[in-house]
C-alpha positions, 0 to 999 in steps of 0.5 A: 964375315959374309954369310956363305950361301950355297947355290946348287946348279944343274947345268946351263940352260932351261931345257936341260940344266939350270934356268939361267935367269933364275940362277943369275938373279939368285947370284945377283941378289945374294951379292946385293944382300951382302952375302957370298955365293958358293956355287956347286953341282953334281959331277955327272953326265946330263940326262940329255942335251937340248938344242935350245934354238930348236927346242929338241934333243941334240942327237949324239951330244953329251955334256957334264952337269958340273962343267956346264954349270961352271959357265954360269959360275964363271968357273968358280964352282965345287963338286957338290960331293965335296961340300958339307953343311958346315961349309955353308950358312944356307942353301938355295936351289934355282929351277930349270928342267935340270933340277927335274932331270939332273938333280932328280928324275921328277921329269920322267918319274913324277912323284915317284922321283929319286933325288941325286944322292949328294943333293939329298945328303946336303939338304938333309945335313942343312936341315939337321944343322937348322940352316935355311933352305931356298927352292925356286921354280920346280925345285920345291918338288925336289925339296918336298921329296927330301924334307917331306917324304924322306924326313917327314917334316911336312914342309909348306912349299909353293910352285905357284898355282899349277894343280898337277905339280901341287898335287905331286908335292902333297903326295910327297908329304908336303903342304902346297900354298898357292903363290903369285910370281912376285911373292914367296912362301916361308915355312918358318918352322922348317926354315924353307923358302920357296917362290914360283919364278918361271913356273908363273913368270911372264918376264924376267922382272916378275921373276926377279921380284920373287927371287929377291924376296926369297934370297933376302928371307934366306939370308936373314935366317942364316 
């Protein structure tokens, strides 16, 4: 039976949701690893909607995170509130500003962030069940808040080389490890895998290389 790898989406589009390249590459590499992706997202309204052509807020427009995430998942998606650790073998969080706006409020609160209750719950359940976790791009900040600050596990994580974000990760009780875009960091003790992706990536090929390694490591640990 194929391993079931949860993928937490945060909308559709880098500026206000999941980074689409990162999300799709995660799904592709899960498939190529012989595992099954289980997409999920919170059933909440987005913080705001960004016009990706103009790079500015779309005045008066409102969208739902679960509904928008369904675009990436081709409709095959679950409300994260209905998902338990027992349903999965591992869990991966792609990046994009949605991870910092809709899955938590890091985009506005910085290291004082609060994580969406259902996202935090599922991460904690996965950790309690000793099941592996993956976080891509900016999502390791969220992982630091839960695994570091809340659980006190002092995980080793990477967002690449950004000094300010790395400092925030340390403030949240995690260790930051500098890492190039095509590589990844494995915290074997806590079973957490991270890669920089578009925190450093200049093109989709570079991003794919790191995400493929992350997915393989997560699937192998599951």
